[in-house]
Every structure is written in structure tokens, then in C-alpha cells.
C-alpha positions in Angstrom: 88.9 74.4 108.7 87.0 76.5 106.1 88.8 77.7 103.0 88.3 81.0 101.3 89.1 82.5 97.9 90.2 86.1 97.7 89.8 87.5 94.1 91.3 90.9 93.2 89.6 93.2 90.8 91.4 96.4 89.8 92.3 97.2 86.2 92.0 93.5 85.6 90.6 90.6 87.6 93.1 88.3 89.3 91.5 85.0 90.4 92.7 83.3 93.5 93.0 79.6 92.8 95.0 78.7 95.9 92.4 79.1 98.7 93.2 80.2 102.2 92.3 78.2 105.3 90.9 80.4 108.1 89.1 79.6 111.3 85.8 81.3 110.5 84.1 84.1 108.5 85.3 86.8 110.9 88.9 85.7 110.3 88.2 85.9 106.5 86.8 89.5 106.9 89.9 90.6 108.8 92.2 88.9 106.3 90.3 90.4 103.3 90.6 94.0 104.7 94.4 93.5 105.4 94.9 92.0 102.0 93.1 94.9 100.2 95.0 97.5 102.1 98.3 95.8 101.2 97.4 95.5 97.5 96.5 99.2 97.3 99.6 100.2 99.3 101.9 98.1 97.1 100.6 99.6 93.9 99.1 103.0 94.5 99.8 104.1 90.9 97.5 101.3 89.5 94.9 102.2 92.1 94.8 105.9 91.2 94.8 105.0 87.4 91.8 102.8 87.9 90.3 104.7 90.9 88.5 101.5 92.0 89.6 98.2 93.6 87.5 95.3 94.7 88.2 92.2 96.7 85.7 89.4 96.3 85.6 86.7 98.9 84.1 83.3 98.2 83.8 80.1 100.2 84.9 76.7 99.1 81.8 76.2 97.0 82.6 79.5 95.2 79.6 81.2 96.8 80.4 85.0 97.2 80.3 85.8 100.9 81.2 89.5 100.7 83.0 92.1 98.6 85.2 95.0 99.7 85.3 98.0 97.5 87.6 101.1 97.6 86.7 104.0 95.3 88.6 107.2 94.9 86.8 110.4 93.7 88.4 113.8 93.1 86.7 117.1 93.9 87.1 120.0 91.5 89.6 121.5 93.9 91.7 118.3 93.8 91.6 118.1 90.0 92.6 121.7 89.5 95.4 121.5 92.1 97.1 118.7 90.1 97.1 120.8 86.9 99.1 123.7 88.5 
């Protein structure tokens, strides 16, 4: 069964050294999306402080297969509403 690495990159990069066994690339895509959502949900303050979070997925040979990126941007209205 193929193994995948899931590296987090928020304020700092956290390398995955454990590898995760999954059936195929589609399974890795689903797992990556769920993991990124869980990471952001578990630490929303860090996400909003950094405003960007990336999950890099590699295969067993350390070839990057894909990246997921979440970016937050604030409009002028959103920025002024926080100052009130």
C-alpha cells in the first residue's frame, strides 16, 4: 500500500516523518483535506494570525504530489468592523 507524507506549513513548517499508508492518491486527497480542516479548526487563532496555511503531500520518494492552501483576506469593511 502506498505511503504519503503530510507536511503542515503555517507560522512554521511541521514535517511529517511518520508517513501514512493509504489505498491510493484519491484517498490521500481526501485525507489531506480532512487533516487541513482539522488543523485550522483546532487552532483558529494561529490561522488568523498567519492568514495562510498549507498542507504539502508527498509520496514515499518525497516527490510532491499536491498542495492544499487556505488563505484568509479581509476586506476594508471587515478590518474597520474589528476596530469598533
